[in-house]
C-alpha positions as CSV (number, residue, x, y, z in Angstrom):
1,M,76.7,159.8,126.2
2,R,77.8,162.6,128.5
3,V,75.9,165.8,128.3
4,I,77.4,168.9,130.0
5,E,76.2,172.5,129.9
6,G,78.9,175.1,129.2
7,K,79.1,178.8,128.5
8,S,78.9,178.3,124.7
9,G,76.0,175.9,124.8
10,V,75.6,172.2,125.6
11,W,78.4,169.7,124.9
12,Y,77.6,166.2,123.9
13,L,80.4,163.6,124.4
14,G,79.5,160.5,122.6
15,P,81.4,157.3,121.6
16,G,81.8,158.7,118.1
17,A,82.8,162.3,118.7
18,T,82.2,165.4,120.7
19,L,79.5,168.0,119.6
20,L,78.6,171.5,120.8
21,L,75.0,172.5,120.3
22,P,74.2,176.2,120.8
23,S,71.4,177.3,123.1
24,R,68.9,177.7,120.3
25,F,68.7,173.9,120.0
26,H,67.4,173.7,123.5
27,D,64.1,174.8,125.0
28,T,63.7,176.7,128.3
29,A,63.8,173.4,130.3
30,G,67.1,172.5,128.7
31,A,65.7,169.7,126.5
32,L,66.6,169.3,122.9
33,T,64.2,170.9,120.4
34,A,63.2,169.0,117.2
35,D,65.9,170.7,115.3
36,G,68.4,169.9,118.1
37,R,67.5,166.2,118.0
38,A,67.9,166.2,114.2
39,E,71.3,167.8,114.5
40,L,72.4,165.3,117.1
41,A,71.3,162.4,114.9
42,R,73.0,163.9,111.8
43,S,76.3,164.2,113.7
44,G,76.6,160.5,114.3
45,I,78.3,160.9,117.6
46,E,76.0,158.4,119.3
47,Q,77.4,155.6,117.3
48,P,80.9,154.3,118.1
49,K,83.5,154.6,115.4
50,P,84.4,151.3,113.9
51,A,87.6,149.9,115.2
52,R,90.5,150.5,112.9
53,R,93.2,148.5,114.8
54,Y,93.6,145.9,117.5
55,N,94.8,147.4,120.8
56,L,97.3,145.3,122.8
57,T,98.8,146.1,126.2
58,V,101.7,143.9,127.0
59,V,103.6,143.9,130.3
60,T,107.3,143.3,129.7
61,S,108.3,143.3,133.4
62,T,106.1,143.6,136.5
63,A,109.1,144.8,138.5
64,C,109.7,148.5,138.9
65,N,112.8,150.5,139.9
66,L,110.7,153.1,141.7
67,G,108.8,152.9,145.0
68,C,105.9,155.4,144.5
69,P,103.6,155.0,147.5
70,Y,100.4,155.4,145.6
71,C,101.1,152.8,142.8
72,F,98.1,150.5,142.1
73,Q,100.5,147.6,141.8
74,N,101.6,147.9,145.4
75,T,100.2,145.3,147.7
76,G,101.0,147.2,150.8
77,A,102.9,150.1,152.3
78,A,106.7,150.2,152.6
79,A,108.1,149.4,156.0
80,P,109.0,152.5,158.1
81,G,112.1,154.1,156.9
82,R,112.1,152.1,153.6
83,F,111.2,153.1,150.0
84,D,110.3,149.7,148.5
85,P,106.7,148.8,149.0
86,P,105.7,145.2,148.3
87,R,104.4,144.7,144.8
88,I,102.5,142.2,142.6
89,P,104.4,139.0,141.7
90,R,107.5,139.4,139.6
91,Q,107.2,138.3,136.0
92,V,109.5,139.0,133.0
93,L,108.5,138.6,129.3
94,D,110.8,136.2,127.4
95,G,111.2,134.9,123.9
96,P,108.9,131.8,124.1
97,M,106.2,133.9,125.6
98,I,106.5,136.5,122.9
99,D,105.9,133.7,120.3
100,R,102.8,132.7,122.2
101,I,101.6,136.3,122.3
102,A,102.1,136.6,118.6
103,D,100.0,133.4,118.0
104,F,97.3,134.9,120.2
105,T,97.4,138.2,118.4
106,R,97.3,136.7,115.0
107,A,94.1,134.9,115.9
108,R,92.5,138.0,117.4
109,L,93.3,140.1,114.4
110,H,91.6,137.5,112.2
111,T,88.5,137.2,114.4
112,A,88.1,141.0,114.6
113,G,88.7,141.5,110.9
114,L,91.5,144.1,111.6
115,N,94.8,144.5,109.9
116,R,96.6,147.1,112.0
117,L,98.1,146.9,115.6
118,F,98.5,149.4,118.4
119,V,100.8,148.1,121.1
120,L,101.3,149.6,124.5
121,L,104.5,148.5,126.4
122,F,103.6,148.5,130.1
123,G,105.0,147.4,133.4
124,G,106.1,147.7,136.2
125,E,108.7,149.6,134.3
126,P,108.9,148.1,130.8
127,L,112.5,149.3,130.2
128,L,113.7,146.9,132.9
129,N,113.3,144.4,130.1
130,R,114.4,146.5,127.1
131,R,115.3,143.5,125.1
132,G,111.8,142.1,125.6
133,C,110.3,145.4,124.5
134,R,112.3,145.3,121.3
135,E,111.8,141.6,120.5
136,L,108.0,141.9,121.1
137,L,107.7,144.9,118.7
138,V,109.8,143.1,116.0
139,R,107.7,139.9,116.3
140,L,104.3,141.7,116.3
141,G,105.4,143.9,113.5
142,E,105.6,140.8,111.3
143,L,101.8,140.3,111.8
144,A,100.5,143.7,110.7
145,P,101.6,147.4,110.4
146,L,102.3,148.4,114.0
147,T,102.4,151.6,116.0
148,A,103.6,151.4,119.6
149,S,103.6,153.5,122.7
150,M,105.1,153.0,126.2
151,V,104.3,154.0,129.7
152,S,107.6,154.6,131.5
153,N,108.9,156.4,134.6
154,G,111.7,157.7,132.4
155,V,114.6,156.8,134.6
156,L,115.9,154.3,132.0
157,L,114.9,156.1,128.9
158,T,118.3,156.8,127.5
159,A,118.8,158.2,124.0
160,R,120.1,154.8,122.9
161,A,117.1,153.0,124.3
162,A,114.8,155.5,122.6
163,R,116.5,155.1,119.2
164,Q,116.4,151.3,119.4
165,L,112.7,151.2,120.1
166,E,111.8,153.9,117.6
167,E,113.5,151.7,115.0
168,V,110.9,149.0,115.6
169,G,107.8,151.0,115.9
170,L,107.7,153.1,119.1
171,R,106.2,156.5,118.4
172,S,105.4,157.9,121.9
173,V,106.3,157.6,125.5
174,Q,104.2,158.6,128.5
175,I,106.2,160.1,131.3
176,T,104.8,161.0,134.7
177,L,105.9,163.9,136.8
178,D,104.5,164.6,140.3
179,G,105.4,168.3,140.5
180,P,108.6,170.4,140.6
181,R,111.8,168.7,141.7
182,D,111.3,168.7,145.5
183,L,107.7,167.5,145.3
184,H,108.3,164.9,142.6
185,D,111.3,163.5,144.4
186,S,109.2,163.1,147.6
187,T,106.9,160.6,145.8
188,R,108.6,159.2,142.8
189,F,111.9,157.9,144.2
190,T,114.0,154.9,143.5
191,R,113.6,151.8,145.8
192,S,116.6,153.0,147.7
193,G,115.1,156.5,148.2
194,R,116.8,158.6,145.6
195,G,114.9,161.3,143.7
196,T,114.4,161.0,140.0
197,F,113.3,164.4,138.7
198,D,116.6,165.5,137.2
199,K,117.3,162.1,135.7
200,V,113.9,162.0,134.1
201,L,114.1,165.4,132.5
202,D,117.7,164.8,131.3
203,N,116.5,161.6,129.6
204,C,113.4,163.3,128.1
205,A,115.6,166.1,126.6
206,A,118.1,163.6,125.2
207,A,115.3,161.4,123.7
208,Q,113.9,164.4,121.9
209,Q,117.3,165.3,120.5
210,A,118.0,161.7,119.4
211,T,114.5,160.7,118.0
212,D,111.2,161.9,116.6
213,L,109.3,160.4,119.6
214,T,106.3,162.3,121.0
215,L,106.5,162.7,124.8
216,S,103.2,162.4,126.6
217,L,103.6,164.3,129.9
218,R,101.3,163.2,132.6
219,L,101.4,165.7,135.5
220,N,100.1,163.8,138.6
221,T,98.7,166.4,141.0
222,T,98.2,166.3,144.7
223,A,96.7,169.0,146.9
224,D,100.3,170.2,147.5
225,G,101.1,170.3,143.8
226,L,98.2,172.4,142.6
227,P,99.6,175.8,143.3
228,L,102.9,174.7,141.7
229,L,101.6,173.6,138.3
230,D,102.2,176.9,136.4
231,G,105.8,177.0,137.5
232,L,106.3,173.3,136.6
233,I,104.8,173.8,133.1
234,D,107.1,176.8,132.5
235,S,110.2,174.9,133.5
236,L,109.2,172.0,131.3
237,A,108.7,174.3,128.3
238,D,112.2,175.8,128.9
239,R,113.8,172.3,128.9
240,L,111.8,170.4,126.3
241,D,110.2,171.1,122.8
242,P,106.6,171.7,123.8
243,A,105.3,171.2,120.2
244,R,106.5,167.5,120.5
245,C,104.8,167.0,123.9
246,T,101.2,166.3,124.7
247,L,100.3,167.3,128.3
248,D,97.7,166.0,130.6
249,I,97.1,166.9,134.3
250,A,95.7,164.1,136.4
251,P,94.7,164.2,140.1
252,V,96.6,161.5,142.0
253,L,94.2,158.6,142.6
254,N,94.4,157.1,146.1
255,Y,94.8,153.5,145.1
256,A,94.4,151.1,148.0
257,G,94.2,154.1,150.4
258,M,98.0,154.3,150.7
259,F,98.3,158.1,150.0
260,D,97.1,161.1,151.9
261,S,97.7,164.3,149.9
262,V,94.7,163.9,147.5
263,M,92.9,166.9,146.0
264,D,89.6,168.2,147.4
265,R,88.2,168.3,143.8
266,S,86.5,171.6,144.6
267,G,85.5,174.4,142.3
268,E,88.6,176.2,143.2
269,D,90.7,173.1,142.2
270,V,89.0,173.1,138.8
271,R,89.8,176.8,138.3
272,T,93.5,176.1,139.2
273,L,93.7,173.2,136.8
274,L,92.2,175.2,134.0
275,S,94.6,178.0,134.6
276,A,97.5,175.5,134.3
277,Y,96.1,174.1,131.1
278,G,96.0,177.7,129.8
279,T,99.6,178.1,130.7
280,A,100.4,174.9,128.8
281,L,98.7,176.1,125.7
282,D,100.4,179.5,125.9
283,R,103.8,177.7,126.1
284,G,103.0,175.6,123.0
285,F,102.2,172.2,124.5
286,V,99.6,170.0,122.8
287,V,96.5,169.5,125.0
288,G,93.9,167.0,123.7
289,M,90.2,167.6,123.6
290,P,88.3,165.4,126.2
291,G,86.1,162.8,124.5
292,G,83.4,160.3,125.3
293,G,84.9,157.2,123.5
294,S,85.5,154.0,125.4
295,C,89.0,152.6,126.2
296,G,90.4,150.5,123.3
297,F,91.6,147.9,125.9
298,C,88.9,147.5,128.4
299,G,85.9,149.1,126.6
300,E,84.9,145.8,124.9
301,R,84.7,142.5,126.9
302,D,86.6,139.4,126.0
303,G,89.2,141.0,123.8
304,E,87.0,142.0,120.9
305,T,89.1,145.1,120.0
306,G,91.9,144.8,122.5
307,A,93.6,142.7,125.2
308,V,95.8,143.2,128.3
309,I,98.5,140.6,128.7
310,N,100.7,140.1,131.7
311,A,104.3,138.9,131.1
312,D,103.3,135.3,132.1
313,G,100.5,135.2,129.4
314,T,97.6,135.8,131.8
315,L,94.8,138.0,130.4
316,Y,93.3,140.9,132.4
317,S,90.5,143.3,131.6
318,C,92.5,146.5,132.3
319,W,96.0,147.7,133.2
320,E,94.7,148.4,136.7
321,T,94.1,144.8,137.5
322,I,97.4,143.3,136.1
323,G,98.8,140.8,138.5
324,K,96.0,141.1,141.1
325,P,94.8,137.7,142.3
326,G,91.2,137.0,141.4
327,Y,91.1,139.4,138.4
328,E,92.3,137.0,135.8
329,V,89.9,136.7,132.8
330,G,91.8,134.1,130.7
331,S,95.2,133.2,129.2
332,I,96.7,133.6,125.7
333,D,96.7,129.9,125.3
334,D,93.1,129.1,126.2
335,G,91.5,132.5,125.5
336,Y,88.9,134.2,127.7
337,H,87.1,132.0,130.2
338,A,83.9,132.3,132.2
339,Y,84.3,134.8,135.0
340,P,82.0,136.8,137.3
341,A,80.8,140.0,135.7
342,E,82.4,142.2,138.4
343,R,85.8,140.8,137.5
344,W,85.8,142.9,134.3
345,V,87.2,146.2,135.7
346,S,87.5,149.3,133.6
347,C,89.9,152.3,133.9
348,G,89.6,154.2,137.2
349,E,87.4,151.7,139.1
350,F,90.2,150.8,141.6
351,A,90.8,154.3,142.8
352,V,89.8,155.0,146.4
353,S,88.0,158.3,146.3
354,E,88.0,160.8,149.1
355,T,84.8,162.3,147.8
356,T,81.3,161.0,147.1
357,A,80.4,159.7,143.7
358,A,78.3,162.8,143.1
359,Q,81.2,165.1,144.0
360,S,83.6,163.2,141.9
361,Q,81.2,163.4,138.9
362,A,80.6,167.1,139.4
363,F,84.4,167.7,139.5
364,D,85.0,165.7,136.3
365,D,82.2,167.4,134.5
366,A,83.3,170.9,135.5
367,L,86.9,170.2,134.4
368,T,85.9,168.5,131.2
369,V,83.6,171.3,130.0
370,G,86.1,174.0,131.2
371,L,88.8,172.4,129.1
372,L,86.5,172.0,126.1
373,E,85.7,175.7,126.3
374,L,89.3,176.7,126.8
375,I,90.6,174.7,123.8
376,R,87.7,176.0,121.6
377,D,88.4,179.6,122.6
378,R,92.1,179.2,121.8
379,R,91.4,177.7,118.4
380,R,89.0,180.4,117.5
381,S,91.5,183.1,118.6
382,A,94.2,181.4,116.4
383,V,91.9,181.4,113.4
384,T,91.0,185.1,114.0
385,V,94.7,186.1,114.3
386,S,95.7,184.2,111.1
């Protein structure tokens, strides 16, 4: 349970939901009154919602066509003058492995007592193995009703590829942008050094025209990119249909210490980010409410409600540890095996922070409560106007 004080009261972010309790439910020391405790108990937010589907992340290819210097799958920096940092071992999903993944998933569905699937296509770049993506979704769709998403850099997301995958269950694609064209092209380039901004935006626009897919736009932000966010959001709104895009702004995480231009995570940074979120809402983008629920993939140990599978069938706890030696937690053939507790890594634990833990938590809390208040105010204004 996260508890954060805001201008409208105190926000409680629990595993079940998010609740705002006004100041009257707190005493002068900030503690909950008896009425406040009763209201919190009635809300049910302290209890996790029961799982409704089994969550499966599957890597279709560990290779990537980009050479982003901050990628958590890099094993070192690129040589001087080159754009191709060394990466985790190359693996490609094939037909026999898909059959084995289906057998594993069938058993996990039965054990969990679930009858629906959510599948995340992951990489590397999953579209380097488009055939594997499609075959996997077809095969898993035979086990249970399926909804799929994909994390892609967008360079290979042609209209044809989007249509083919939509036909077999794909409903959304996460696309990352690192800023306007010049800034994006300085960090998200091909392994031969070519920029990708225009190609990615062209593909996103074509995919929207050809399909009903939702685009989940992740705006990676460095210190250099902060003052450019409003302009980037306006340019995206001019090019895409904002109503069919969710938008999230994420500070670049300094994985393995290979990147320099990280944010200070100061109060001024929080204000800049909230201003950008306001611009996104003004332009019609969908911005989600922050929550306190755990990740469906790494939130429960040993695959109770979800699993992360590399293209070779190795099980990992989280997408951040895929392909990293010493972080295997099992295989699809043998299940989860005994492993040291520290091997179960959850989202964000591999980031190298430039701040202390206290500073990082203060930044996260300020941004979370600011965004909660912003979305609440916009929703109330919309109701008043209507």
